C-alpha positions in Angstrom: -7.8 37.3 20.3 -4.6 35.6 21.3 -3.9 32.1 20.2 -2.6 30.1 23.4 0.7 28.0 22.8 0.9 24.2 23.5 2.6 23.2 26.3 5.2 20.6 25.7 4.9 19.1 28.7 1.4 18.1 30.7 -0.1 20.6 32.3 -2.8 19.9 35.2 -5.8 20.4 32.7 -4.5 18.7 29.5 -1.8 16.9 27.7 1.1 18.4 26.2 2.2 18.5 22.7 4.6 15.6 23.4 2.5 13.4 24.9 -0.6 13.7 22.4 2.0 13.4 19.4 3.3 10.1 20.7 -0.4 8.9 21.4 -1.6 9.8 18.0 1.7 8.5 16.0 1.5 5.0 17.8 -2.1 5.0 17.3 -1.4 5.4 13.6 1.1 2.7 13.6 -1.2 0.1 14.9 -3.7 1.0 12.3 -1.0 0.5 9.5 0.0 -2.6 11.7 -3.3 -4.2 11.3 -3.0 -3.4 7.5 0.4 -5.1 7.0 -0.6 -8.0 8.9 -4.2 -8.7 7.2 -2.3 -8.0 3.5 0.3 -10.5 4.3 -1.8 -13.3 5.6 -3.9 -13.0 2.3 -0.6 -13.7 -0.1 1.4 -17.3 -0.5 4.4 -17.6 0.7 6.6 -15.3 -1.7 9.0 -12.5 -1.7 6.2 -9.9 -1.2 4.6 -11.7 1.5 8.2 -11.7 3.2 8.8 -8.2 2.5 5.3 -7.0 4.3 6.1 -9.4 7.1 9.6 -8.0 7.4 7.6 -4.3 7.6 5.3 -5.7 10.3 7.8 -6.5 12.4 9.9 -3.0 11.6 6.5 -1.3 12.5 5.9 -3.6 15.9 9.4 -2.8 16.8 9.0 1.0 16.0 5.4 0.7 18.5 7.4 -0.9 21.0 10.3 1.8 21.2 7.4 4.7 21.0 5.7 3.2 23.6 8.4 2.7 26.1 9.6 6.3 25.0 5.5 7.4 26.0 6.0 5.7 29.2 9.3 7.4 30.1 7.5 10.7 29.3 4.8 9.8 31.3 7.2 9.5 34.5 9.0 12.8 33.5 5.7 14.6 32.9 2.7 13.3 34.8 -0.6 13.3 33.1 -3.4 15.5 34.5 -5.8 14.0 36.8 -8.8 12.8 35.6 -12.2 15.1 35.1 -14.2 15.4 38.3 -17.2 13.9 36.6 -15.2 10.4 35.5 -15.1 7.6 38.2 -11.4 6.6 39.5 -12.1 3.1 37.9 -12.6 4.4 34.3 -8.8 4.6 33.8 -9.1 0.8 34.6 -10.8 0.2 31.2 -7.3 1.5 29.4 -4.9 -1.1 31.2 -8.0 -3.9 30.4 -7.3 -2.3 26.5 -3.7 -2.8 27.1 -3.7 -6.3 28.1 -6.3 -7.2 25.2 -3.9 -5.7 22.4 -1.3 -8.1 24.0 -3.3 -11.1 23.9 -4.7 -10.4 20.5 -1.0 -9.9 19.2 -0.3 -13.1 20.9 -3.2 -15.0 19.2 -2.6 -13.6 16.0 1.3 -14.9 16.2 -0.2 -18.3 17.7 -2.8 -18.9 14.6 -0.2 -17.4 11.8 2.4 -20.4 13.1 5.0 -18.2 14.7 5.0 -19.7 18.1 7.9 -18.5 20.5 10.1 -21.5 20.9 12.8 -22.0 23.6 16.1 -22.6 22.4 17.4 -25.6 24.4 
């Protein structure tokens, strides 16, 4: 039996290797973000905490850049259509989840005392 090669670009039936790799890399980095954030929040102000927070920021910027790259890839290689058994509104849950993540991150920043300040 011959094995099918995975396509780099999305096909009408499935996501390609680039989209899947970006998806799972971002997912793994989000899990790492939670670990770094929770680990740093339990520590008193020290060099160890500052190092963890520095890594937390670096991973966050990496997630942001990979997300922008993923959106660019999505424009270049459109995703396959939803399967016939899924209602068109089900895709809206993904947008709601993204908004939840953004709100959650903002709430965590506010709780930790890292409010965004406007310079005057």
